[in-house]
C-alpha atoms as one frame of an Amber mdcrd trajectory, in Angstrom:
protein
  -4.566 -18.983  11.310  -0.816 -18.571  11.532   0.839 -15.657   9.778   4.521
 -14.751   9.815   5.461 -11.672  11.777   5.895  -8.741   9.462   6.973  -5.277
  10.508   6.458  -2.202   8.373   7.884   1.177   9.266   6.574   4.545   8.058
   8.450   7.649   9.149   8.377  11.374   8.417  11.516  13.298   9.267  11.692
  17.097   9.306  15.038  18.872   9.343  16.072  22.503   9.751  19.436  23.520
   8.329  20.831  26.916   9.348  23.470  28.214   6.959  25.627  31.211   7.877
  23.857  31.773  11.193  20.233  32.484  10.416  20.875  34.193   7.085  19.692
  31.137   5.165  17.318  28.533   6.559  16.595  25.290   4.712  13.642  23.033
   5.552  13.682  19.384   4.450  10.802  16.965   5.016  11.537  13.313   4.198
   9.038  10.463   4.028  10.552   7.021   4.545   8.992   3.575   4.241  10.969
   0.528   5.401  14.245   2.503   5.375  13.710   3.791   1.832  13.113   7.498
   1.309  10.316   7.719  -1.221   9.410  11.422  -1.309  11.043  14.648  -0.074
  10.194  18.329   0.178  13.217  20.629   0.135  12.625  24.361   0.585  15.601
  25.074  -1.700  13.831  23.159  -4.491  10.373  24.452  -3.515   8.459  21.283
  -4.324   8.191  17.571  -3.556  10.476  15.127  -5.385   9.763  11.387  -5.595
  12.452   8.694  -5.482  10.303   5.588  -6.025   7.180   4.971  -8.160   4.996
   5.566  -5.074   7.011   8.665  -4.196   6.677  10.041  -7.719   2.884   9.632
  -7.577   2.742  11.307  -4.167   5.019  14.129  -5.338   2.768  14.816  -8.360
  -0.332  14.817  -6.145   1.212  17.087  -3.493   2.807  19.463  -6.012  -0.598
  19.916  -7.676  -2.153  21.000  -4.366  -1.341  24.739  -4.073  -2.449  24.932
  -0.435  -0.212  22.020   0.600   2.819  23.418  -1.261   2.332  26.921   0.150
   2.094  25.431   3.644   5.455  23.693   3.213   7.086  26.803   1.757   5.778
  28.848   4.684   7.416  26.469   7.182  10.755  28.246   6.720   9.600  31.773
   7.451   6.756  31.078   9.848   8.126  28.350  12.077  11.866  28.054  11.615
  12.852  31.710  11.614  10.585  32.471  14.573  12.193  29.565  16.471  15.761
  30.853  16.083  15.838  32.647  19.486  14.955  29.333  21.174  17.710  27.271
  19.567  20.424  28.039  22.184  17.959  27.087  24.944  17.061  23.814  23.209
  20.740  22.979  22.674  21.477  23.731  26.338  18.623  21.499  27.495  19.810
  18.744  25.132  23.357  19.087  26.493  22.169  18.902  30.109  19.915  15.952
  29.321  22.741  14.000  27.699  25.215  14.536  30.541  22.770  13.745  33.309
  24.027  16.846  35.088  21.994  19.835  36.163  24.853  22.102  35.114  25.773
  23.027  31.569  29.493  23.560  32.093  32.493  21.981  33.793  32.790  22.338
  37.555
């Protein structure tokens, strides 16, 4: 049986935004299907928000699960703030990796 090739893409993207140094940390988790963001958790909002009918259903389900919501809210303090000392190291490694050099600065 012949069937046309069809590709579907599902992606979750997690972002950390540091505002004014580490004074304010914002966590954003986006769920994307075929290049369309359908649901998002934003720590500034404190809950999931849906952008499509499927996203709205998922947001209602996730927002009604206290354990799931508390887990997302805890991401900021538990993971992001404790990772702050590592950020310069990660940026340095990223810089070295992108230049192909074993040195971080000019010669």
